[in-house]
Backbone as a printed PyTorch tensor [residue, N CA C, xyz], in Angstrom:
tensor([[[ 96.5730, 145.8910,  90.5410],
         [ 95.6020, 146.0020,  91.8920],
         [ 95.1980, 147.3350,  92.0070]],

        [[ 93.7920, 147.2730,  92.2950],
         [ 93.1230, 148.4720,  92.2510],
         [ 93.1620, 149.0760,  93.8040]],

        [[ 93.2190, 150.2200,  94.1370],
         [ 93.1270, 150.8390,  95.5780],
         [ 92.9360, 152.3380,  95.2700]],

        [[ 92.8810, 153.0040,  96.5750],
         [ 92.9020, 154.2450,  96.7000],
         [ 94.1970, 154.9780,  96.5980]],

        [[ 94.2340, 156.0390,  96.0500],
         [ 95.7600, 156.6890,  96.0460],
         [ 96.1360, 157.0440,  97.3610]],

        [[ 97.2960, 156.7780,  97.7950],
         [ 97.9490, 157.0570,  98.9120],
         [ 98.5030, 158.7030,  99.0830]],

        [[ 98.1850, 159.2200, 100.3410],
         [ 98.7520, 160.6250, 100.6780],
         [ 99.7200, 160.5070, 101.6720]],

        [[100.3540, 161.7210, 102.0760],
         [100.8880, 161.8680, 103.3820],
         [100.1080, 161.5110, 104.5940]],

        [[ 98.8680, 161.6360, 104.4160],
         [ 98.0050, 161.4730, 105.6870],
         [ 97.7470, 159.8690, 105.8200]],

        [[ 98.0690, 158.9520, 104.9330],
         [ 97.7350, 157.5130, 105.1390],
         [ 98.9740, 157.0630, 106.2490]],

        [[ 98.2630, 156.1180, 107.1950],
         [ 99.5610, 155.5970, 107.9620],
         [ 99.9700, 154.6960, 107.4960]],

        [[101.3650, 154.3870, 107.5920],
         [102.3310, 153.4670, 106.9720],
         [103.1510, 152.9020, 108.0740]],

        [[102.9120, 151.4230, 108.2690],
         [103.4880, 150.7700, 109.2490],
         [104.5120, 149.5850, 108.7870]],

        [[105.5700, 149.4210, 109.3560],
         [106.4560, 148.1470, 109.0950],
         [105.7500, 147.0540, 110.0720]],

        [[106.0390, 145.7320, 109.8290],
         [105.3520, 144.6450, 110.5860],
         [105.3750, 144.5700, 112.0400]],

        [[106.7340, 145.2920, 112.3780],
         [106.8330, 145.3780, 113.8840],
         [105.9340, 146.5830, 114.6070]],

        [[105.4260, 147.3470, 113.7400],
         [104.6130, 148.6280, 114.4290],
         [105.3960, 149.8740, 114.2200]],

        [[106.3860, 149.7770, 113.6610],
         [107.2220, 151.1980, 113.5520],
         [106.3550, 151.9750, 112.2580]],

        [[106.3580, 153.2530, 112.6130],
         [105.5710, 154.2190, 111.6870],
         [106.7280, 154.7260, 110.6790]],

        [[106.1530, 154.6430, 109.2810],
         [106.9890, 155.1240, 108.4140],
         [106.3330, 156.4340, 107.7850]],

        [[107.1780, 157.3840, 107.3130],
         [106.9810, 158.7380, 106.8110],
         [107.8200, 158.9490, 105.5060]],

        [[107.0170, 159.4140, 104.2600],
         [107.7750, 159.5950, 103.1750],
         [108.7030, 160.6090, 103.0990]],

        [[109.8800, 160.3780, 102.3770],
         [111.0500, 161.4030, 102.4890],
         [110.7180, 162.5080, 101.3270]],

        [[110.0060, 162.1270, 100.3050],
         [109.8230, 163.2180,  99.3630],
         [108.4190, 163.1690,  98.7940]],

        [[107.3890, 163.6620,  99.3420],
         [106.0630, 163.4740,  98.9610],
         [105.9040, 164.3850,  97.5890]],

        [[104.8540, 163.9570,  96.6060],
         [104.7780, 164.7820,  95.4490],
         [104.1200, 166.0930,  95.6320]],

        [[104.7270, 167.1940,  95.4500],
         [104.0090, 168.4470,  95.6340],
         [102.9620, 168.8470,  94.8570]],

        [[103.0750, 168.4730,  93.4920],
         [102.3270, 168.6100,  92.1490],
         [100.8250, 168.1860,  92.2760]],

        [[100.4770, 167.0940,  93.0270],
         [ 99.0590, 166.7020,  93.1160],
         [ 98.7130, 166.4490,  94.5410]],

        [[ 97.6380, 166.8050,  94.7510],
         [ 97.1060, 166.8760,  96.2230],
         [ 95.6640, 166.2910,  96.2500]],

        [[ 95.1990, 165.5550,  97.1630],
         [ 94.0530, 164.8410,  97.5700],
         [ 93.6780, 165.4580,  98.9600]],

        [[ 92.5300, 166.1030,  99.0450],
         [ 92.0380, 166.6780, 100.2950],
         [ 93.1340, 167.6090, 100.8700]],

        [[ 93.8680, 168.1400,  99.9530],
         [ 94.7300, 169.3020, 100.5350],
         [ 96.1950, 168.5390, 100.8520]],

        [[ 96.3660, 167.2140, 100.7870],
         [ 97.4170, 166.5840, 101.2050],
         [ 98.1730, 166.0940,  99.9830]],

        [[ 99.5360, 166.1380,  99.7340],
         [100.4330, 165.6940,  98.7050],
         [100.1780, 164.1160,  98.6560]],

        [[100.1700, 163.7530,  97.3060],
         [100.2680, 162.2860,  97.2240],
         [101.7730, 161.7610,  97.4470]],

        [[101.9290, 160.3860,  97.4170],
         [103.3450, 159.8500,  97.4020],
         [103.6140, 159.1390,  96.2160]],

        [[104.6760, 158.7960,  95.8240],
         [105.1730, 158.0080,  94.6410],
         [106.0560, 156.9910,  95.1540]],

        [[106.3640, 156.1740,  94.0500],
         [106.9640, 154.9390,  94.3270],
         [108.5800, 154.8580,  94.8300]],

        [[109.3330, 155.7530,  93.7900],
         [110.6770, 155.5530,  94.0950],
         [111.2720, 156.2700,  95.4110]],

        [[110.8310, 157.2300,  96.1040],
         [111.4500, 157.9990,  97.1750],
         [111.3090, 156.7930,  98.3390]],

        [[112.3070, 156.6440,  99.1200],
         [112.0240, 155.7240, 100.2500],
         [111.2970, 156.4330, 101.3560]],

        [[110.7750, 155.6380, 102.1490],
         [109.9340, 156.2030, 103.5070],
         [111.0850, 155.8560, 104.7330]],

        [[111.0210, 156.7450, 105.6860],
         [111.9930, 156.4220, 106.7940],
         [111.1170, 155.9710, 107.9520]],

        [[111.6020, 155.1330, 108.8080],
         [110.8310, 154.3320, 109.8340],
         [111.3610, 154.8410, 110.9920]],

        [[110.4050, 154.9860, 111.9000],
         [110.6940, 155.5020, 113.3480],
         [110.0670, 154.6640, 114.2280]],

        [[110.6220, 154.4280, 115.3540],
         [109.7890, 153.5300, 116.3310],
         [109.7320, 152.1350, 116.3660]],

        [[110.4690, 151.6050, 115.2170],
         [110.3250, 149.9390, 115.2960],
         [110.9590, 149.2090, 116.4400]],

        [[110.3870, 148.4140, 117.2090],
         [110.6900, 147.8820, 118.1470],
         [111.3540, 146.4560, 118.1120]],

        [[111.7120, 146.0400, 116.8440],
         [112.3800, 144.8320, 116.4750],
         [113.7220, 144.4940, 117.3610]],

        [[113.7160, 143.3760, 117.7930],
         [115.0020, 142.9400, 118.3060],
         [115.4020, 141.5990, 117.6500]],

        [[116.6190, 141.3560, 117.8450],
         [117.2820, 140.1030, 117.3260],
         [117.0910, 138.9570, 118.2770]],

        [[117.3730, 137.7820, 117.9330],
         [117.3350, 136.6120, 118.8480],
         [117.8460, 136.7980, 120.0600]],

        [[118.9850, 137.2860, 120.1500],
         [119.8460, 137.4710, 121.0710],
         [119.5600, 138.8930, 121.8710]],

        [[118.4130, 139.6210, 121.7580],
         [118.0980, 140.7030, 122.3920],
         [118.5560, 141.9900, 122.0030]],

        [[119.3480, 142.1090, 120.9630],
         [119.9370, 143.3790, 120.6460],
         [118.9920, 143.9580, 119.6000]],

        [[118.8690, 145.1850, 119.6040],
         [117.9060, 146.1550, 118.6610],
         [118.3060, 145.9710, 117.2690]],

        [[117.3260, 145.5880, 116.2820],
         [117.7720, 145.7700, 114.8850],
         [116.4060, 146.2710, 114.2020]],

        [[116.1320, 147.5810, 114.4670],
         [114.8830, 148.1470, 114.0550],
         [114.9150, 148.4070, 112.3190]],

        [[113.7090, 148.4760, 111.6900],
         [113.7230, 148.7770, 110.4930],
         [113.9690, 150.1790, 110.3530]],

        [[114.6860, 150.7460, 109.4080],
         [115.1120, 151.9480, 109.2940],
         [114.3240, 152.6190, 107.9400]],

        [[114.2430, 152.0440, 106.8660],
         [113.4890, 152.6820, 105.8190],
         [112.7050, 151.5510, 104.9300]],

        [[111.9920, 152.1410, 104.1830],
         [111.0710, 150.9730, 103.3220],
         [111.2030, 151.4900, 101.9700]],

        [[111.1740, 150.4520, 101.2530],
         [111.0470, 150.8040,  99.4820],
         [109.9470, 149.9130,  98.9940]],

        [[109.4500, 150.6490,  97.8620],
         [108.4380, 150.0990,  97.2440],
         [108.6190, 149.3420,  95.9940]],

        [[108.5530, 148.1050,  95.6500],
         [108.7560, 147.3790,  94.4520],
         [108.0690, 147.8100,  93.4190]],

        [[106.8190, 148.0970,  93.6050],
         [105.9080, 148.6100,  92.5310],
         [104.9040, 149.7380,  92.9060]],

        [[104.3610, 150.2570,  91.9240],
         [103.4130, 151.4360,  92.3640],
         [102.2860, 151.0910,  91.4800]],

        [[101.3470, 152.1310,  91.1090],
         [100.3140, 152.0340,  90.2610],
         [100.6480, 151.7420,  88.9970]],

        [[100.0670, 151.1240,  88.1640],
         [100.3480, 150.6360,  86.6580],
         [100.0230, 151.8230,  85.8080]],

        [[ 98.9520, 152.3950,  86.1010],
         [ 98.6540, 153.3830,  85.0660],
         [ 98.5580, 154.7250,  85.3090]],

        [[ 98.8090, 155.1560,  86.6420],
         [ 98.8270, 156.4960,  87.1290],
         [100.5750, 157.1420,  87.4750]],

        [[100.7820, 158.3710,  86.8200],
         [101.9240, 158.8850,  87.2580],
         [101.9350, 160.1780,  87.4190]],

        [[103.0010, 160.6140,  88.1980],
         [103.0200, 162.0280,  88.4520],
         [104.6800, 162.3860,  88.2710]],

        [[104.8690, 163.2830,  87.4360],
         [106.2800, 163.9500,  87.3770],
         [107.2230, 162.6830,  87.0090]],

        [[106.3790, 161.5020,  86.0890],
         [107.1110, 160.4550,  85.6970],
         [107.2550, 159.2890,  86.6180]],

        [[106.6960, 159.4700,  87.8200],
         [106.8600, 158.3420,  88.7900],
         [105.6420, 157.7690,  89.0350]],

        [[105.5650, 156.3970,  89.3640],
         [104.2280, 155.6920,  89.7400],
         [103.7270, 156.1200,  91.0490]],

        [[102.6180, 156.2310,  91.1090],
         [101.7360, 156.6190,  92.4620],
         [101.5940, 155.3580,  93.2730]],

        [[101.6990, 155.6530,  94.6950],
         [101.3440, 154.5720,  95.6570],
         [ 99.8560, 154.2540,  95.9450]],

        [[ 99.4730, 153.1530,  96.0600],
         [ 97.9440, 153.0030,  96.2470],
         [ 97.9490, 152.3310,  97.9310]],

        [[ 96.8060, 152.7310,  98.3540],
         [ 96.7510, 151.7320,  99.8450],
         [ 96.6830, 150.3800,  99.4560]],

        [[ 97.0730, 149.5370, 100.2370],
         [ 97.2620, 148.1170, 100.2550],
         [ 98.6050, 147.7400,  99.2840]],

        [[ 99.2020, 148.8480,  98.9450],
         [100.6740, 148.2690,  98.2180],
         [101.5620, 147.9790,  99.4700]],

        [[102.4080, 146.8220,  99.1930],
         [103.1840, 146.2620, 100.2010],
         [104.6300, 146.6350,  99.7060]],

        [[105.5200, 147.3790, 100.8500],
         [106.8660, 147.8510, 100.5970],
         [107.8240, 146.5450, 101.2970]],

        [[108.9510, 146.8050, 101.3150],
         [109.8650, 145.9030, 102.0040],
         [110.7280, 146.8610, 102.9450]],

        [[111.0270, 146.4450, 104.1140],
         [111.7940, 147.2520, 105.0930],
         [113.3060, 147.0040, 104.8920]],

        [[114.0210, 148.0050, 105.0380],
         [115.4170, 147.6440, 105.2530],
         [115.8870, 147.9670, 106.6700]],

        [[116.7860, 146.9910, 107.3010],
         [117.4100, 146.0420, 106.7880],
         [116.7550, 144.4450, 107.0700]],

        [[115.4780, 144.6330, 107.5270],
         [115.0140, 143.1390, 108.0270],
         [114.2220, 142.7030, 106.8740]],

        [[113.8710, 143.2970, 105.7970],
         [113.0590, 142.7510, 104.8610],
         [111.7100, 142.2840, 104.9730]],

        [[111.0350, 142.8090, 106.2600],
         [109.8300, 142.3900, 106.3220],
         [108.7810, 143.3310, 105.6740]],

        [[107.5630, 142.9580, 105.5380],
         [106.5730, 143.7860, 104.9440],
         [106.1830, 145.1360, 105.4290]],

        [[105.8060, 146.1820, 104.7810],
         [105.4820, 147.5980, 105.2170],
         [104.2510, 147.7220, 104.4470]],

        [[103.1480, 148.2050, 105.1710],
         [101.8780, 148.2780, 104.6620],
         [101.3370, 149.7810, 104.6900]],

        [[100.6550, 150.0920, 103.5170],
         [ 99.9310, 151.4040, 103.5370],
         [ 98.5930, 151.1770, 104.1300]],

        [[ 98.0960, 151.8260, 105.0920],
         [ 96.6600, 151.5170, 105.6150],
         [ 95.7780, 152.3180, 104.9630]],

        [[ 94.5150, 151.9950, 104.9340],
         [ 93.5290, 152.9520, 104.3530],
         [ 93.4550, 154.3880, 104.4550]],

        [[ 93.2290, 155.1630, 103.6700],
         [ 93.1010, 156.5580, 104.0760],
         [ 91.9500, 157.3240, 103.2210]],

        [[ 92.3150, 158.1600, 102.2480],
         [ 91.0500, 159.0280, 101.5420],
         [ 90.3220, 157.9710, 100.5680]],

        [[ 89.1810, 158.1490, 100.4340],
         [ 88.2830, 157.0910,  99.8110],
         [ 87.7440, 157.6930,  98.5900]],

        [[ 88.1980, 158.9560,  97.8580],
         [ 87.5820, 159.6530,  96.7870],
         [ 88.2130, 159.1790,  95.6030]],

        [[ 89.4490, 158.8530,  95.5140],
         [ 90.0910, 158.7730,  94.1940],
         [ 90.8060, 157.3250,  94.0160]],

        [[ 90.5390, 156.5020,  93.2260],
         [ 90.9330, 155.2500,  92.9790],
         [ 92.0020, 155.0960,  91.7540]],

        [[ 92.7250, 154.2650,  91.7600],
         [ 93.9020, 154.0030,  90.8240],
         [ 94.2510, 152.5580,  90.6800]],

        [[ 94.8890, 152.1320,  89.5390],
         [ 95.2560, 150.8320,  89.2370],
         [ 96.5970, 150.7830,  88.8480]]])
């Protein structure tokens, strides 16, 4: 899949609207002064308003990315692209990287 490289400036949301932040941005590569993000480290999700059918809170806590860029790596780790889909823990719903920088594309 072709997309723009994701950085810490990209907005990342779970399907319920909780905002996710990377736990370990890659310090070696920067785009527009912002570090890029790679696939293996998880994201932490804050502000997820999800409730169970019984009304108990069950927010998304973290997000994992099953795949990253196929051809781009930094420090041996695949880079993330805007449009990549992650999976939230513990709910298993989609987590999306919204578009950000538009200068560098990857596959």
